[in-house]
N, C-alpha and C positions, 0 to 999 in steps of 0.2 A: 238427299238420301244416299246411303252407302250402298255401293254395288260391288260385292266381293269379286275378286279376280277369278278367272277360270283356269282350268288346268291344261287345256289343249294347247300344244305348241309353245309352252312357256319355257323360259330359261335362256333364250337367246334373242338378240335383236334381229337377227336374220330370220328366225322362226316367226316372230311377231310381224315382221315386215311381209313375209310370205303370206301369212294369214290375212293381213289387211288387204293385200293385192287380190286374193281370192274372193274376199267379201265384196270388194268394190265392183266385181264383175257380175254380181247377182242380178238377174233380170226376170227369172221365173222361180217363185217360191211356193212350196206347198206347206201349209200349216196343218198339223193334226192335233186337234183337241176335240174329242168326240162328245163327251158328256162331262158332268151334268150341267144344268143351267148355270148354277153358281160358278162352277169351275171354268166353264167356257167364258163367262163374263170376266172372271179374274185373269184369264189369259189375254183378254182383248186389249188392255193397255200396252202390253208388250208388242202385240201385232200392230197397234196404232203407231208406236214408236218406230217400228221397222219400216212401215210404209212412209212415214215422214222423212226418214233418213235415206230411203231408197225409193224416191217418188216415181221413178220410171219403171220400177219392178212391178210385175204382175203377181199379185198374191191371191192364191186360192186357199180355201179353208175346208178341210174335210171334217164333217160334223154329223151328228145324228140327232133326231128328235126335233121338237118344235122351236128350238132356238135358231134353227136355220133361217127362218123367216126374218128374225131380227138382224142376223148377220148380213142378209141380202141388202139391207138398207144402209149399211155402213160404208163410208167412203174409203176406209182402209182395207176393204175386202173387195177384190175384183170379181171373183167367182166363188160360189158356194157349192161344194160337192157333198151330197147327202149319202151317207152309208145306209143301205136299205135294211136296217135292223128290224123294224116292225114287220116288213113284208117277209123277211126271212123267218122270223119267229112264228108268224101265222102259218107259213108253209110247213115248218117243222112240227108245230103242234098238231096240225091236221094230218101229218104223215105223208105230205106231198114232197117227198125228198127230191124227185126230179125237178119239180118246179123251183125248189130252194136252190138246187145246183145251177139251174138256168139263171135265176136272179143274181146269184153271186158271180157267175161267169160274165153276165152282161155288165155288172158293176166293175169287175176287174178289167174288162176290155176298155170301158169308158175311162177308168182311172189311168190306164196306160197309154191313152191316146196322146197325152201331153208328156213332154220331157222337161223335167225341172232341173234348175241349177242346184237346188238344195231342198230337202225335206226337213222341216223343223217339227220334231215330235214333242209337243208340250204336254202330252198326256202321260207317257212313261209307263205303259203296261204292255204286256205281250201282244195284245190285240192291236194296239196302235203301232207297235214296232213291226209287226207282220205287215200291216198296211203300208208302213214306211218302206219296207223292203219290197213290197209289191209294186210300188210306184217306180217309174223310171227316173232316176236321179243319180248324179255323180256323188253328191254329198248327202249323208244321212246324219243329222245332228240331233242329239238328244241328251238327256241328263245322264250323269254317271250314277253309280250305285247308291249315292246318298238319297236321291229323289226318285229314280226309276225303280219300278217294282217288277216282280216276276222275271228277273234276269233280262229284262228288255234291253238293258244297256249293251248287251252282247251283240245286238243287231247294228248299232250305230258305228259309223267309221270316224265320227268326231263326237267326243263326249264333253259335256259342260259340267264343270265342277264348281267348288266354292259354295259359299252360303252356309247358313245354319239351319238345322232341321226344323226349328220352330220359327223360321222367317215366314212372313206373310206370303200367301200364294201369288199375289201380284208381283212381289219382289222376286219370287222364285222364277216365274215366267220371264221376268226381265233379265235374269241371268243369261238366257239364250240371246236376247237382244244385245246385251253387253258383249257376248261372245262374238257377235258380228261387228263389234267396234263402236256400238252406240253408247254414248255417254250422257246425252241429254234426253229427258223423257217429258213429253207434253202432258198436260193435265188430262186425265182420262175423260173421254167424252163419248156419248152414244147419240146417234141421230134417230129421231122419230121418223115415222113414215107419214106422208100426207094423208093417206087413207086412215091411219090410226088416229091422227089428230082430229080429222073430221068426225070419225066415229065417236070419240070420247067427247068432243065439244057438243055434238048433237045429243048425246046421252045426258050430259050434265045440264044442258039447257032444257031438255024435255022433262027432266026430273026436278028442275028448280033448285039444283044444288050449287051453292056458291061458297066462296072462301069465308071463314076458315074450314078446311077439309082435312081431316086426319084419316090415314089408312091404317087398319089393323089387320094383320095376317097371322092367325093362330095355327096355321098348318105347316107340316113338314112333308118332305117327299116320302114315298112308300118305303117302309123299313126303317124310318128314322124317328118313329114315335117316341123313342127313349129320350129324345131331347126336347119334347114338347112341354110347354107350360100348360097348366090346366085350363080347360075351356071356361070353367066357372070364374076363374080369376080374370081372364080376359073380359068376361061379361061385366064384372064389378069395375074393372078399369075403364071400360067404355062408358059406363054410367057416370063415374066420377069425373072423368076428363071432359065428357060432353057437358055435364052440368056446370063445371068450373069455367070452361072456356067458351061455351056456346057453339062449339064446332060440330059439324056433321061428322059422325064416326062411321066411316065406310069399311065394311068387311070385304076383303078381296078373297076370291076362291077360284079353284081350278077344277078340272075334270074329276068327278067323284067326290067333291067336297061340298056340294051345294046344300045337302041336307044338314050337315053339321054347321054350315054357315047360317042357315035359317034358325037353328037352335040357338046359336050365339046371338043372333039378332033379337030373339025373344028375351034372352037373358039381359042383353044390353039396354033394352028399353027404347023409348021414343026417338032418341037421337041416332040410333043404329040403323044403317041402311046396308043393303047388299049391293055390291058392284054389279055392273052388267057383265056378261060373259066376255072374256078377252083372250086374244092371242098374246104371245109374249110382246110383240111389237105394239099392240094396242095398250097393253098394261104399262109399258114404258111411257106412252102418251098420257095415260091416267096419272101415273106417279109424278110426272112433270107439273101437274096441276094441283098437287097437294102440298100441305104445309108441314106434315109430320108423318113419319112411318114408325109403327111399333110392331115388332114380331120377333121370332126366334131366328136361329141359324139356318137360313134357307137361301135358295137361289134368288127368290123375290127380294130378300133383304139386300143382296148385292145389286140387284137391278135398281132398287130405290137409292142406294148410295151413289151409283153411277149416274142416276137421274138428278143428283144434286139435292135430294130431300134429306133433311136432318133425320137420322135413323136412331131409334132407341132399340137396341138389340138385346134380347134376353138370352143369355148363354148359360147352359148347364154343363153337360159333360164334355162338349167339344172344345177344342183349343182356340181361345179367342185371339191369340197372337197370330195364328195361322189363318183363321177363317173369319176374323172380325170384319165389319164394314170398313171399306178402304176410303181414306181421305179425311178431311177435317170436318168438324161439326157433328160428329156422331158420338153416341154414348153407348157403352156396353154395361149392362147390369148383370152382375154375377156375384157368386159367393165362393171364395177360395175354399177348396177342399183338399185334404191331404192325398186323396185317391185320384185326383184329377190332374190333367185332362185324361179322358178315357173314351172308349167306344164300346163299353159293355152294354149291349142291348138287353141283357138279361138281369141287369141290376134291379134289385127289389126295392131298395130304400130310395133311390133317385134323389138323395138329399141335396145334391148340387142344384137341381132345378126346383125342387119343392121348398127349399129354404128361401127362395126369392118371393117376397110378399108383394101384394098389390101396392102397398105403401111405397115400396122400393121403386117400382116401375112408374107409379104415379108421380113421385117426386122427381125422378129422372126426366120424365116427359115434360113437366113444367119447367125444369131447369133448361132443357133443350130449347123450348120455346122462348124463354127469356134470353138465352144465348143468341138465338137467331134475330130477335128484335134489336139486340145490342150490337149486332155485327155490322 
């Protein structure tokens, strides 16, 4: 893979040597990538490479939301620090401003208890930049103006340049690893938890579910409905794939999605089943036991790709070059449009996603299965 050069301290051998010396002394690193599930997962391969190249360094990751539990099981993360976003939002919504202030103050004190050699801001927004500034560190490393948003680059004392705006997000995060002198990148890998493995194995055994097992995820995160394929088409796909292959067609769902998942199960017919409730870590264990994943541009799609499952990804308006499933053996189903890629949530025609037929996804799924058998 090509890793573009960075801009910091370039132009002289003495400058490059000085940077290499500073990087060699890294022993305590704070990584900031707060959300979302997919973007945290796409940053993970860069952090994995950093840990492999600095094995004696202690790496802490500042994150928010339910992906924290997954990071806690990874051998390339020594400490997970959770930003208390949910608690702060509850206090602010209920008008308890003093409680919110106390929560934030306690978080700030905790964050500043450790002194880091470097903070790596892989998020690149003003919120993450402020948190990077809040932490005690001599070096604050983040993206330059090409990838950092909201003028967050003004906070960093070392800026990472290079790359193309439509480069994949995994490669984008790896620019920061390259900035630290890393040239070789291990194959991305995520560890499951023993608890998650037991939970899923017990569920599959209790339910009598065996291979072949395909996972279908029709959902997107809140506010991203504009990129969803129609539920009825997922239902027809489930019926056809199940009948053709004899596989169990499992519908995965998250908080607030169970009723729609039940509707899809009814549309999908006898071979459709609902997954058990899962945390992110438990879902990784489930995906490791499946033979095919079909869904749209979501964080769960990236979780499936990193689990090593062949992914058939249905892409409408979002950029498949930036956000597609990373790695080999995956298939992107899309129709080129002159207006795309875009993030127009108010688009009425949605022709980019509506032009994708059940036949398109069905054929791609069978081809993915054939490719796996022949691998």
